[in-house]
Residue, then its C-alpha position, 0 to 999 in steps of 0.5 A: m500499501a501506499k503512504i500518503n503524505t499528510v501534513r498539518i495545518k492551522s483551523d479556526a475548527f480545530e485546535d491542534g489543526l487539521v491535516i490534509n493530503e501534502s498534495e492538497y496542500d496550497p501555500e497561498v490558502h494554509e498556513l502549516f501548524e508549527a509543532e511548537e502551538a502544540e500543547d503536546p506535539d507527541r499527542p494525536s490531534f481530536d479528530e486523530m484520536t479514537v473515543a477513549q482516547l479522548r475520553a482519557y484525555a478529558e480523564e487526565k485534563e480533569l475535563v467536565l464534559e456536560g451531556i457526554n454519555a457512554a453512547s455519545s459520537k466521537a464528535s459531541v466528545i470533542s466539543a465536549i473536551k473544547k468547550a471545557l478548554e474555553p477559559 
């Protein structure tokens, strides 16, 4: 299987940036996400994490995820984490 190269770009919707195919990167449209901007550059972005990883992250950060239960979707968990991280 061929490897697809990717890059992380800045995104208003994702605090840890957004991963796109390197071939789709356009410096006139996109701005690269710099690793030092991330809280932990070794941690995958929220959209790359599984629901279990997201829940573990929230627990580690002692975040209260309002409205989240065992049946909540990944998108709902991400949204709740982002809300809990707001100042």
